[in-house]
Backbone as CSV, one residue per row, in Angstrom:
resi,resn,N_x,N_y,N_z,CA_x,CA_y,CA_z,C_x,C_y,C_z
1,MET,171.105,130.267,156.477,170.253,130.363,155.308,170.519,129.175,154.393
2,ARG,169.490,128.556,153.905,169.599,127.402,153.022,169.250,127.821,151.597
3,PRO,169.768,127.072,150.609,169.344,127.356,149.235,167.823,127.301,149.123
4,ALA,167.265,128.062,148.201,165.821,128.226,148.088,165.073,126.921,147.915
5,CYS,165.690,125.916,147.301,164.965,124.675,147.034,164.627,123.929,148.314
6,CYS,165.229,124.290,149.413,165.038,123.526,150.643,164.232,124.270,151.701
7,ASN,163.845,125.484,151.442,163.133,126.270,152.461,161.792,125.650,152.804
8,GLY,161.536,125.495,154.087,160.234,125.064,154.554,159.919,123.597,154.351
9,ILE,160.886,122.776,154.032,160.654,121.361,153.774,161.154,120.549,154.967
10,VAL,160.406,119.540,155.378,160.845,118.648,156.438,162.035,117.843,155.927
11,HIS,163.102,117.787,156.690,164.318,117.103,156.276,164.232,115.615,156.579
12,LEU,164.022,114.806,155.539,164.061,113.357,155.719,165.494,112.870,155.829
13,ASN,166.389,113.507,155.113,167.797,113.164,155.151,168.579,114.463,155.022
14,PRO,168.826,115.155,156.135,169.429,116.470,156.040,170.814,116.466,155.406
15,TYR,171.620,115.444,155.657,172.959,115.412,155.069,172.855,115.396,153.557
16,GLY,172.044,114.521,153.017,171.900,114.427,151.573,171.189,115.619,150.991
17,GLN,170.098,116.025,151.597,169.297,117.114,151.050,170.063,118.428,151.067
18,ASP,170.699,118.755,152.165,171.433,120.020,152.235,172.551,120.056,151.203
19,ALA,173.269,118.958,151.068,174.384,118.912,150.118,173.893,119.017,148.685
20,VAL,172.832,118.307,148.347,172.335,118.339,146.978,171.697,119.692,146.667
21,CYS,171.080,120.331,147.639,170.539,121.678,147.424,171.669,122.692,147.225
22,LEU,172.763,122.546,147.949,173.912,123.420,147.727,174.464,123.209,146.322
23,MET,174.530,121.967,145.863,175.014,121.703,144.504,174.114,122.390,143.475
24,ALA,172.810,122.319,143.677,171.883,122.982,142.748,172.103,124.491,142.773
25,ASP,172.298,125.047,143.945,172.549,126.479,144.065,173.821,126.863,143.306
26,LEU,174.880,126.078,143.464,176.136,126.356,142.769,176.000,126.162,141.261
27,ALA,175.171,125.214,140.851,174.950,124.986,139.417,174.147,126.125,138.798
28,ASN,173.158,126.621,139.518,172.300,127.679,138.994,172.983,129.044,138.977
29,SER,173.948,129.214,139.832,174.690,130.475,139.900,176.110,130.154,140.348
30,PRO,176.960,129.736,139.399,178.318,129.320,139.773,179.074,130.426,140.504
31,PRO,179.854,130.049,141.507,180.628,131.054,142.241,181.639,131.722,141.313
32,THR,181.840,133.015,141.513,182.728,133.780,140.645,184.098,134.033,141.254
33,SER,184.233,133.711,142.529,185.523,133.887,143.204,185.583,132.919,144.373
34,LEU,186.777,132.754,144.919,186.939,131.897,146.087,186.165,132.474,147.273
35,ASP,186.187,133.793,147.438,185.423,134.425,148.525,183.925,134.159,148.369
36,ASP,183.425,134.230,147.133,182.016,133.943,146.860,181.696,132.497,147.228
37,LEU,182.565,131.578,146.863,182.359,130.165,147.181,182.301,129.955,148.690
38,VAL,183.231,130.523,149.416,183.265,130.375,150.878,181.998,130.959,151.492
39,LYS,181.592,132.151,151.037,180.383,132.776,151.579,179.160,131.908,151.333
40,ARG,179.040,131.342,150.144,177.887,130.511,149.816,177.877,129.239,150.655
41,CYS,179.046,128.681,150.924,179.117,127.498,151.789,178.707,127.847,153.211
42,LEU,179.168,128.972,153.710,178.776,129.423,155.049,177.274,129.681,155.112
43,ASP,176.725,130.332,154.080,175.285,130.601,154.033,174.469,129.314,154.027
44,ALA,175.040,128.246,153.463,174.344,126.960,153.399,174.499,126.157,154.689
45,GLY,175.223,126.706,155.666,175.340,126.042,156.954,176.611,125.239,157.148
46,PHE,177.573,125.378,156.253,178.851,124.677,156.401,179.572,125.137,157.651
47,VAL,180.193,124.202,158.329,181.166,124.525,159.360,182.508,124.496,158.633
48,MET,183.143,125.631,158.510,184.370,125.740,157.714,185.565,125.322,158.558
49,ASP,185.711,124.006,158.729,186.816,123.464,159.516,187.874,122.823,158.625
50,MET,187.921,123.244,157.363,188.865,122.676,156.421,189.699,123.791,155.816
51,PRO,190.877,123.428,155.279,191.673,124.469,154.623,190.979,124.965,153.354
52,VAL,191.173,126.233,153.047,190.670,126.828,151.808,191.899,127.237,150.999
53,VAL,191.987,126.676,149.778,193.143,126.943,148.919,192.655,127.478,147.571
54,GLU,193.522,128.165,146.851,193.170,128.788,145.568,192.538,127.796,144.600
55,GLU,193.008,126.576,144.589,192.531,125.547,143.664,191.065,125.166,143.922
56,ASP,190.527,125.514,145.077,189.164,125.106,145.435,188.109,125.613,144.458
57,LEU,188.269,126.817,143.942,187.285,127.344,142.997,187.290,126.517,141.712
58,THR,188.469,126.209,141.183,188.577,125.396,139.965,188.013,124.004,140.182
59,VAL,188.348,123.385,141.304,187.841,122.047,141.630,186.317,122.084,141.726
60,THR,185.777,123.118,142.357,184.329,123.235,142.525,183.620,123.463,141.201
61,LEU,184.167,124.321,140.348,183.532,124.560,139.047,183.547,123.300,138.184
62,ASP,184.616,122.517,138.265,184.657,121.229,137.561,183.598,120.284,138.137
63,LEU,183.481,120.253,139.454,182.468,119.431,140.111,181.067,119.830,139.655
64,VAL,180.792,121.111,139.592,179.478,121.590,139.170,179.177,121.118,137.749
65,ASP,180.148,121.211,136.851,179.946,120.726,135.474,179.623,119.237,135.458
66,ARG,180.359,118.467,136.233,180.137,117.022,136.285,178.798,116.702,136.949
67,TRP,178.438,117.460,137.970,177.163,117.242,138.656,176.004,117.539,137.716
68,CYS,176.166,118.559,136.870,175.110,118.890,135.903,174.906,117.757,134.891
69,GLU,175.943,116.989,134.603,175.762,115.797,133.757,174.800,114.820,134.424
70,ILE,174.898,114.697,135.733,173.994,113.821,136.489,172.569,114.350,136.372
71,VAL,172.408,115.654,136.549,171.087,116.285,136.455,170.502,116.089,135.061
72,ASP,171.325,116.252,134.046,170.839,116.307,132.671,170.561,114.956,132.031
73,THR,170.899,113.868,132.694,170.533,112.569,132.132,169.263,112.068,132.806
74,SER,168.372,111.530,132.019,167.136,110.976,132.581,167.218,109.455,132.689
75,ASP,168.271,108.881,132.153,168.464,107.432,132.230,168.999,107.068,133.617
76,GLU,168.241,106.272,134.363,168.610,105.952,135.747,169.957,105.249,135.849
77,LYS,170.224,104.318,134.956,171.507,103.597,135.021,172.673,104.536,134.748
78,ARG,172.516,105.416,133.785,173.574,106.390,133.486,173.745,107.350,134.660
79,ARG,172.650,107.778,135.250,172.702,108.671,136.412,173.468,107.995,137.557
80,ALA,173.148,106.739,137.820,173.845,105.989,138.881,175.328,105.844,138.553
81,GLU,175.633,105.585,137.301,177.035,105.442,136.885,177.814,106.736,137.133
82,LEU,177.240,107.868,136.789,177.906,109.151,136.995,178.081,109.470,138.481
83,VAL,177.062,109.171,139.284,177.190,109.378,140.740,178.264,108.455,141.297
84,ASN,178.262,107.212,140.858,179.259,106.254,141.345,180.683,106.678,140.999
85,ARG,180.873,107.302,139.853,182.209,107.810,139.501,182.659,108.866,140.498
86,LEU,181.748,109.788,140.824,182.095,110.809,141.824,182.366,110.175,143.182
87,LEU,181.547,109.216,143.562,181.753,108.536,144.845,183.110,107.838,144.889
88,ALA,183.499,107.195,143.797,184.779,106.485,143.751,185.957,107.446,143.917
89,GLU,185.806,108.642,143.390,186.875,109.638,143.505,186.968,110.233,144.905
90,THR,185.927,110.093,145.674,185.899,110.716,146.991,185.867,109.690,148.108
91,ALA,186.140,108.447,147.774,186.053,107.378,148.763,186.929,107.696,149.978
92,ALA,186.344,107.585,151.133,187.030,107.773,152.405,186.244,106.997,153.450
93,HIS,186.852,106.764,154.557,186.154,106.070,155.623,185.234,107.051,156.340
94,PRO,183.947,106.717,156.461,183.058,107.585,157.247,183.584,107.682,158.676
95,ARG,183.398,108.839,159.279,183.874,109.017,160.654,182.938,109.929,161.419
96,LEU,182.899,109.745,162.728,182.108,110.610,163.603,182.919,111.848,163.962
97,THR,182.251,112.979,164.001,182.896,114.217,164.411,181.872,115.080,165.137
98,ASP,182.370,115.976,165.964,181.462,116.942,166.605,181.956,118.372,166.426
99,HIS,182.927,118.587,165.542,183.469,119.924,165.272,183.786,120.652,166.579
100,GLY,184.242,119.918,167.557,184.592,120.540,168.828,183.395,120.980,169.641
101,GLY,182.277,120.249,169.554,181.141,120.538,170.416,179.859,120.926,169.712
102,THR,179.764,120.749,168.412,178.555,121.147,167.696,177.542,120.023,167.558
103,GLY,177.824,118.886,168.081,176.918,117.744,167.970,177.509,116.658,167.082
104,TRP,177.389,115.427,167.498,177.982,114.307,166.767,177.217,114.017,165.484
105,HIS,177.974,113.799,164.440,177.411,113.418,163.148,178.484,112.719,162.315
106,VAL,178.077,112.159,161.198,178.991,111.399,160.345,179.522,112.299,159.234
107,HIS,180.826,112.229,159.015,181.450,112.845,157.839,181.836,111.746,156.874
108,TYR,181.611,111.988,155.599,181.988,111.048,154.552,183.230,111.547,153.831
109,ARG,184.237,111.911,154.594,185.469,112.439,154.012,186.590,112.354,155.030
110,ASP,187.791,112.381,154.502,188.961,112.372,155.369,189.181,113.759,155.965
111,GLN,189.830,113.780,157.094,190.130,115.037,157.762,191.234,115.772,157.000
112,GLY,191.170,117.093,156.976,192.227,117.897,156.384,192.096,118.158,154.899
113,LEU,191.034,117.669,154.258,190.833,117.943,152.835,190.494,119.415,152.637
114,PRO,190.968,120.022,151.534,190.576,121.403,151.260,189.109,121.482,150.809
115,LEU,188.567,122.678,150.837,187.157,122.920,150.568,186.662,122.274,149.277
116,GLY,187.373,122.420,148.181,186.926,121.865,146.900,186.721,120.359,146.960
117,LYS,187.634,119.672,147.611,187.509,118.212,147.731,186.424,117.825,148.731
118,VAL,186.225,118.643,149.744,185.114,118.404,150.676,183.789,118.547,149.928
119,LEU,183.673,119.583,149.090,182.451,119.759,148.310,182.220,118.586,147.368
120,ARG,183.287,118.051,146.795,183.138,116.886,145.920,182.596,115.701,146.711
121,ALA,183.126,115.483,147.906,182.636,114.380,148.737,181.182,114.604,149.143
122,LEU,180.869,115.814,149.604,179.498,116.116,150.019,178.529,116.045,148.841
123,GLY,178.938,116.577,147.711,178.086,116.538,146.530,177.809,115.114,146.070
124,ALA,178.835,114.290,146.067,178.666,112.900,145.629,177.796,112.117,146.606
125,VAL,178.141,112.174,147.898,177.382,111.427,148.902,175.963,111.987,149.019
126,GLY,175.839,113.307,149.060,174.517,113.916,149.168,173.617,113.553,147.996
127,THR,174.167,113.580,146.790,173.386,113.225,145.606,172.990,111.754,145.643
128,ALA,173.918,110.894,146.032,173.614,109.460,146.132,172.511,109.218,147.158
129,LEU,172.602,109.848,148.321,171.581,109.680,149.358,170.235,110.227,148.899
130,HIS,170.255,111.366,148.242,169.018,111.978,147.763,168.330,111.077,146.732
131,LEU,169.075,110.631,145.743,168.491,109.807,144.681,168.054,108.442,145.200
132,ALA,168.865,107.830,146.043,168.509,106.514,146.580,167.331,106.611,147.547
133,GLY,167.284,107.678,148.321,166.241,107.821,149.323,164.922,108.364,148.801
134,ARG,164.965,109.201,147.792,163.749,109.845,147.295,163.328,109.354,145.922
135,GLY,164.297,108.884,145.141,163.981,108.394,143.801,164.966,108.934,142.782
136,MET,165.283,108.125,141.798,166.301,108.470,140.808,165.890,109.619,139.899
137,SER,164.621,109.979,139.898,164.160,111.065,139.024,164.068,112.398,139.760
138,ARG,164.607,112.482,140.966,164.388,113.655,141.815,165.372,114.808,141.600
139,LEU,165.960,114.887,140.402,166.767,116.028,139.979,166.346,116.372,138.567
140,GLY,166.371,117.639,138.220,166.030,117.982,136.850,166.246,119.449,136.557
141,ARG,165.830,119.824,135.366,165.882,121.216,134.930,164.452,121.721,134.779
142,CYS,164.263,122.975,135.056,162.946,123.604,134.997,162.316,123.394,133.621
143,ALA,161.033,123.027,133.621,160.303,122.743,132.383,159.830,124.003,131.660
144,ARG,159.915,125.165,132.312,159.473,126.392,131.637,160.463,126.749,130.547
145,GLU,159.949,126.933,129.356,160.794,127.283,128.216,161.597,128.537,128.529
146,GLY,162.896,128.454,128.304,163.767,129.596,128.529,164.367,129.674,129.920
147,CYS,163.963,128.816,130.835,164.510,128.878,132.191,165.727,127.959,132.310
148,GLY,165.498,126.678,132.459,166.595,125.721,132.529,167.350,125.639,133.838
149,LEU,166.871,126.310,134.894,167.547,126.184,136.184,167.370,124.765,136.727
150,VAL,168.341,124.337,137.515,168.295,123.022,138.149,167.359,123.081,139.345
151,TYR,166.585,122.018,139.547,165.797,121.902,140.771,166.111,120.562,141.433
152,VAL,165.922,120.553,142.735,166.035,119.346,143.548,164.631,119.051,144.029
153,ASP,164.078,117.939,143.593,162.697,117.608,143.942,162.650,117.037,145.354
154,VAL,162.150,117.842,146.289,161.968,117.403,147.667,160.479,117.370,148.011
155,SER,159.645,117.383,146.964,158.197,117.354,147.177,157.765,115.982,147.671
156,ARG,156.599,115.918,148.285,156.074,114.630,148.757,155.803,113.681,147.612
157,GLY,155.172,114.188,146.564,154.744,113.323,145.468,155.807,113.012,144.438
158,GLY,156.901,113.775,144.428,157.967,113.521,143.482,157.629,113.889,142.054
159,ARG,156.810,114.912,141.892,156.382,115.288,140.538,156.824,116.704,140.151
160,GLN,157.820,117.213,140.820,158.264,118.576,140.536,158.803,118.663,139.109
161,ARG,158.442,119.744,138.410,158.917,119.961,137.048,159.496,121.355,136.859
162,TYR,159.329,122.202,137.863,159.760,123.592,137.749,160.714,123.930,138.889
163,CYS,161.542,124.945,138.648,162.505,125.355,139.671,161.851,126.144,140.794
164,SER,160.676,126.722,140.509,160.027,127.583,141.504,158.538,127.686,141.190
165,PRO,157.738,128.085,142.179,156.326,128.347,141.899,156.148,129.434,140.838
166,ARG,157.041,130.393,140.816,156.950,131.473,139.826,157.012,130.911,138.399
167,CYS,157.981,130.022,138.133,158.078,129.427,136.793,156.871,128.542,136.495
168,SER,156.410,127.814,137.479,155.226,126.977,137.295,154.022,127.832,136.916
169,ASN,153.820,128.922,137.633,152.690,129.816,137.353,152.809,130.458,135.973
170,ARG,154.003,130.909,135.632,154.198,131.525,134.312,153.878,130.535,133.193
171,ASP,154.318,129.281,133.381,154.058,128.274,132.355,152.565,127.940,132.287
172,ALA,151.908,127.901,133.435,150.457,127.640,133.443,149.701,128.760,132.719
173,VAL,150.102,130.000,132.947,149.468,131.134,132.268,149.721,131.032,130.764
174,ARG,150.942,130.698,130.364,151.263,130.549,128.948,150.402,129.464,128.305
175,ARG,150.266,128.328,128.970,149.439,127.228,128.438,147.967,127.644,128.353
176,HIS,147.485,128.346,129.374,146.094,128.812,129.380,145.843,129.767,128.219
177,ARG,146.715,130.715,128.031,146.561,131.672,126.934,146.626,130.983,125.583
178,ALA,147.473,129.978,125.461,147.596,129.251,124.202,146.291,128.506,123.889
179,ARG,145.645,127.955,124.898,144.383,127.245,124.692,143.260,128.198,124.321
180,ARG,143.300,129.409,124.837,142.224,130.383,124.607,142.446,131.227,123.355
181,ALA,143.585,131.065,122.721,143.897,131.881,121.539,142.915,131.527,120.405
182,PRO,142.569,132.526,119.600,141.660,132.258,118.480,142.223,131.193,117.544
183,GLY,141.347,130.315,117.107,141.751,129.265,116.175,142.341,128.028,116.837
184,VAL,142.386,128.023,118.161,142.896,126.839,118.875,141.712,126.110,119.459
185,ALA,141.607,124.835,119.150,140.454,124.051,119.620,140.612,123.622,121.046
């Protein structure tokens, strides 16, 4: 199961998209326990071949806060600077792995890192790939007043403003009613 922002979308860059969608999922509903974090990673398709330690929840919650800074800035240079800081902290030599037979792919992290540090590497690299490949404006917060959930724009046109069709529809109805209200031209 993938986070909702990625359902039904053709994967142009699955490594980046899956990682950035997981970050959005964690930002919109932060994990409340280490077990919750592990379950959410498994649900997102993680192969759990790394150690899981108590510190992973704290490391992940700090990562989510820092990742939200990236989401919340609209200045491209500042966004790149924040992503680059995360990348610098997670620098490792890319390597090929097949997880013992699951298919060859590239990992952007050292072997043996605990889950929290793996998430930091995946979040940083995934966000960098997503923004560089799709556009620097492809992260944001829902435009519907009162929502504020994070969205990952994987649309073709790159014009997403809402976290879901439901919020988009609610906002459209609100705007329509406001235009039709008495005394509004």
